N, C-alpha and C positions, 0 to 999 in steps of 0.2 A: 504495499499500499505506500502510495506515496506521503512525504509530509510535509507540512509549511512552516518556513522556520521566522519568526517576526524577532526584531532586535528594536528597543528602546535605549539611546544613548540620553538619558533622561538628567534632571536639575539633581535628583537624590543621589542616581545612580545609572549604571548599565543593567539591562534585566533582559534576557533570552528567554524566549516561549516556543516549546513544537508543538503542531495541531496538526490531527488527522485533518483531510479533507472532510469532514462532518462537521469539525470544529469540537474538537475533543480536546484540551489541553491535556497532553503527558507527558510533558515534563517543564522545566523553568530554572533559570539561575539567576543571581542578583552578585554585582558587587558595588557597594556604596562607593562616591565620587571624592572629588580631592578637589573643594573648592578652595580655592589661593586669593588670598584679599592683602595681594602686596602694598596697599596705598590706601589711602580713606577714600573709599566709593568704587570701590577697585573690587572685580569679582572675576575672577579667569578661572580655567581650566585645562589642562595638558591634554592639546587633541592626541599627541602618541599614546596617553592613557587612557584615552577614549577607545581609542583601538586595541590596546593590549589589553583593557578590560572587554571589549566585546569576546575578543577569540577566545578569554579562558570563560566566559558564562557562555559561550557557544560548545567548548570542546566537553564543559560540565553538561551541560543540558545534553549532547549526544550521548557521554558516558550515562546516565538516568537512564534514558532511552534504551540502552542498545543499541543493536543492530536494522537499522533502518532505512529509508530510501527519501532523502529529502530535494522535493520537486524545482523547490525555489527557496529565496532567502530575501525577504525584505525589510527595509530598514529606515524608522522614526526617530524624532530627537526633539530637541530644542529649537527652535525657531526662529526668533528674533534677534538670537547673536550672530557673533560673525568668527571667521578663520582666516587667516589671508596664507595664500600656498604660494609656491613658486611653480617654474615651469615644469618641475620634476612630480608634483603635486604632491609634495611635502608642504608643512605646517613652516610656516615663516615670523607667525604671531603666536599665543597663546588663543586659545578660546574666548574671545571677548562676551561674557554672559551678557544674556538679558536682565540681570540681576545688577548689572554695572554700571552705574550713574556719571561715571565721567564725560559723555555723549551731551551732558542737560544742554553747554552751551551749543555746541550744533542741531539741535531739540529747534531752539529758539531761532537759530541763522535760516534753518529749513524752513520754518513754521513763518518767520518774516517776510523768507526772499521767495517763498511761494508756494505756502501752506494750502492756498482750497486746489492750488493745481496739485499737488501731490496727492491729495484725498480725491479729486476728483477723479485721477488717472490708476492710484493703488487700489483707493478703498478705505487706505488707513492712514490717519494724520501722521505727522511725525510724530516719532516716540521714542523708547530706547527698544531702536530695532536697526535695522541694516542701514538705513540712511543715514541718518546722524553717526553711528560707527564710522562707517566708512572714510568721514569729513571728519573723525575724529584722529582716527589713524595717518589722514594726510596731514593734519595740519600739526598733532604733538606726535608722531615716532614718523619720519619724513622719511629715517634710514631705512625701516622695515616696511612703511611706502613702498620706496622704490624697488625694494625685493616681489612684491606683490606681484601676480600674473592674474591670480582671481580668487573671488569671494565664495566662502562656500559657508553651509550651518554643519556642525556636526555629524546627523545621518549622514549627509555627502560624503564628508569630509573620511567617513568609515567605511565606504561604501566604494569607494576612490578606490582606497588603500586596499581593500579583499579582490578589486580584481586585477590589479595590476596598474591603476591609474590610467583608466581611459580621460574619456572627454567631463570635464566637471559638469556639472550641471544643477540646478538646483528642477524642485518639480511646481508645479501649478500652485498649490496649497499656500506657499509662501510669500506668493509676490504682492501681495497685499502688505506684506512690511519692508518689502524690499527698498521704497520710496524712489524706485525710478522704473518700473514699469507701467504699461499701459495691461489694467488686469483684463479689460475686454478682449483684446484683441490677443492677448499672454504675446507678449513683445515687450523689449526694450524700450522705452520711451526718450529717443534722442536727446529732446528739448531740454526735460530734466538734468537730463545727462551735461547736456550743454549751459546750463545757467549755473549748475552746481560745480561746474570744472570737473567731472568723473567721468575718464574713460569706456566709453562701452566696451571694450575688450576687456575688462577686468569682472565682469559680471557674466556668471556664466549662463550655458546654454538651458532653453526653459525645455523639460517637458513632461509625457503625463504622468501620473503614479504609477498607472499601472505598467509603462515602457522598460523593456527589460535594456539596461544601462552598461552589460559587461556580464562577467562570467571568475566566480573563484580564482585565481590564480596559482598555481600548484607550491609554490614558495608558501603562499597565506592558509591557502588546502593544510598543508604541513602545521602551519600555526594551530589551528582553532579544529582540527578535524573534519571539515567538510571536507565530500568530493570534489578535486580539481574539474572546473568546469562548470561548475551550480550556477543557474542561472542567479542574475541580483537584479531584482526590480526596483525603481526607482523610490519607490515609496510616498510617504506625505509628514508633513510636518506631526508634531505628535499630540496637539490639542486635534487638530484632524483626522489623526486614527484614533481618540478616544470618541469622537463623535461616533464614523463609523462604527466603533465596536458597540456601542450604546444603538446602533439602527438608526439612528436621525438620515435616513434616505429617503424622507416625506416632507414637502414641507406643514410647516406648523408643530414640528417634533425638535420641543428647545433640550439643550444639554447643559447639565451642570461639571465642572470639571471638580469636584473640595480635592485638590493636590495641592503642589505647591504654589501655583497661583489659584485661585478663584476664578473659576470663568462662566460666563454664560454666554449662553449662544441657543439662536434660535436659526434653523434650518426655511431656506424661504428658494423660492425661484426667482429671482430678481437682485442683477446687482446695483446694490443699495448704498451708495455713499452719504454716510449723514454730513452733510454739507455745513445747513446751517447748526447743527446742536454739537457737533462736533467728538459725540460722546459712545457712537459706536463704530468700530472697526467692520469691515464688509470682505471677506476672503471666500475665493473660491472651495466648495468641500470637495472630497476623495470622490462623491460620485459628480459625474458628468453632469453638467448644467443647472447643479444646485450650489448656490452659496449659503455659508453662516454670517449674519449679524451676530456679533459679538464683540465683550467688554469684559474686563477680568479686574481685577484686586492685582497689585505687583506682590507677591508672599501673603495671599492671605491665608493659605492653611500654614504656612510658617508664624502667625501671629499666636496660633492655638498651640504651638509647641513652645513659643517665646513664654505665655503665659504658665502652662505646665512646668516651664524651667523656672523662671522667674517668681512668680507667686502661690506654684503651688506649694504643697506642703513638701516633708521629705520622702521620696518616693513616690509621688502623686499619679497616678494613671489618670489616662483620658478617660475610660469607663467610669471612673471614680467621681470627674470632673461633670460628664456627662449627665449621669444618676441627681449630682446635686444642682443640676442645674435646670431636671425637670417643670421643680416647683416657679410659678410664674405669681407677679408682681404687676403693677400697673406704672409703679413709678421707678421703674429700671432705667439706670444711669447710661447714657448714650455714649460711644465707644466709636472713636474713627481709625478704620481698621488700615489706614492707608502710612505704615511704616516706613514704608520704602519708594514715597512720592507714588501720586496718583495718575496711574495710566488711561484712565479711561473718563474724560478727556485726559490729556497729559497735562499736570500740573507739577513737575519736577520737584517746587519748591517746599510742599504739602507733607504734611506728616504725621503719627498717629496723636489720638489725642481722646481724655477723657470729659464729659461734659455732665453733668447734674448728679456728683456724684455725694452722698450725705451720709454723715457717722453711721447710721443705722444700713447700711447700705454690705451686704457681704463677701466674700469671694465668690460665693458661687452666684448671685447678683450678677458680678461684674465678670466672669466669665460667658454669663446667658448674654448678655450687653456684648460681647466678641462674636460670638454663633449670632445674634441677629445683626449683629452690622453688617452681612456680610450678606445677607435676604434683606437688607434697607436698599444697600448699595445696589442687588439685582433687581428689587424695584423702580431703583431711577432709572436703570437700561432698558428696563421691561418698556418705561412711561415713554421713552425716546426710540423704542423701535414701535409704538405705537401711532407715534406721528410721525413716521419715515412710512410705516406701512400699516396703514388705519384699516386694512382690510385680511390682513393675515391674521388668522384663527391659532392662540396657540394651545393647542391640545393636551398636554405635559412636560413636565420637566424632568426627563430622565438623568438620571444622576450617577458617575463613574467617580473614582478616583476615593483613596483613603478616608476622606471623610464621608462620605459617604456609609459609613458604618453608624452615625453615632443617628440614632432614631431621633432624639430629640431634636438636634440641627434641621432633618429634613423634617418635621411637623411643622420649624419654624417657617422654614421657608416656604411652606406650602400655607399655611395659614396669612403670612405675609404679601406672598405673590398670589393668588387666588387659585393657583391651580394644583390638581394631582402632580405629587413628586412619585417618583415610580424607581426603586431600584432593580439594578442588572442582576439578574442570578448568574453567577459564581464568572462575571465579568470578568474578562482581559484586559482591560484600557488597551492603551497603545499598539502593541505587541501583538496582543490579538486583531487590532484593526490593521495593521501594515501586513500583518500575513494571508490576511485576506484578499488586500491586492496582488501582496505575491502569488498567490493563486490565480486569480484574474490576470495575471500576467504573462504567466506560461500556460492559460490553459485549464489548467483543472477546475478549476469554478469557472462559472458560466457569466458572472458579470457582477458587477460591485452591489449592487441592490438585494439582486437575488443572494450572494454570499451573506448580505448581512441577515437577511430574513432565514436562511437556511442556521445561519448561529448564534444571533442573539437570544437569549432568552430573557424574558421580563420575571420580575419578583416582586418583591415586597410593592403595596401600591400605600402613600400616604395623599388623603383626599382634607381639602381644605377645612379649617373649624369656620363656618361661615360668621359665628357668633363673635368671632373677633375681628370682624374685615372693620368695623367702624375706629378699633383701638390701633391699628395697626395702620392705619389712612392718616390717622392725626399721629402715631409717632414719623413718617415719612414724612409729614409735613416739617414736623422739627427739625429730623435728622438733615434733609434739604437747606435749612435756613442752619442750622451749623455748620456746613460743607460751603455756603456762599462765606461764610462769618470768618473761618478758617480758610480758605481760599486768598481773600481778601487780604488777611492778618499774615499769611505766610508772603505773598506777593508783595507786601511792604519791607518785609523785612531780610528781603534777599536782596 
């Protein structure tokens, strides 16, 4: 029986998962990442460590599975950061992570120089993503920049190295983060490149998620245990892969990626840049002719770990915190979840904050406020989506990522948003989504939507408590007022 291998070069680490063509995961392996912080605001990773980790988790995954035939490999990974590579396909820069804040001045440069043009062309306003990061390398690291032949992302880098360095590529699901693409036409936008002095030759070839970009080389086969010549499919960005693994292949199906970033996305049939609001990005789905309108909290999931570590008691677990947060009170404090700066829309100066704290508030109240802050931010995103696509019927919000295990958090989201929250049964996240694309790419699966229907199994459903609607509408109004006030305060001090 043929098997399909999905690899995710994620923020928390590198994961491999091996699937049968029926969608059964038979083995998986994980290796934690090594985030480097060489200076304030900097977050980097070593691309060679990504490659080494990928080889190790592939080998472990195959050893666990025993003798089996791998029909194809798909690789997904972090989307908004960049790696500069030379003409031999080797990295000449570290991975400049999506968590890295050093390009904040270049965000302003792009926004002031051609912000609306970038948004109209790509679907996403300048933020902590490719365009400003490329400008940062040009402006701040000219020696390294002079050695760069192409800019790629972590999954693309690992794929290139596994295949012996074929043509550098980027698949269509990343284009909204590029700063320089005509996303509708799936081409590089020469006017934007010219405006910011970027040579288009630095930008990789644009491919489809199911395109075969090469085959595992003999040298890499010896390192990872795959058969030499195993096809490698382009795959897609990790959020797009996670959406696919939730079965978001029909308009109106929304997805909540409750991971390191908290991502809210709606599947639509239209390319709809948020020109006037600037809150939502719009990127291509892994499914042809569909789009995802989305917004996210930078490090939203990291806030929970921060709270547990800094404010929890000794040995405090998330299970204990979630249990304590189940009780409700009307006068919870407010928490602003933007500890790493606001992304949607881009307000790099903004940071986290508490408001309305009283002496009678407990640690459980504060933790529930942290959970609620993500739901309230999602409600802001939903309002922006309703203004942009008023006829879009939001059917349900399917949830993936580590945070989906929290029943209290799921119920808060359902109550705040007024739509059902649906867990994914035995969800495989991004590795599962990209394994589906690998199967479609080599023809063992008939199509992306068909693969999702065959593989994705829905789990527990959380219906909104309609009696809480008025309460949360009032909370949302106050949250938006707090956002506006602190945004102005942050910008005055910057």
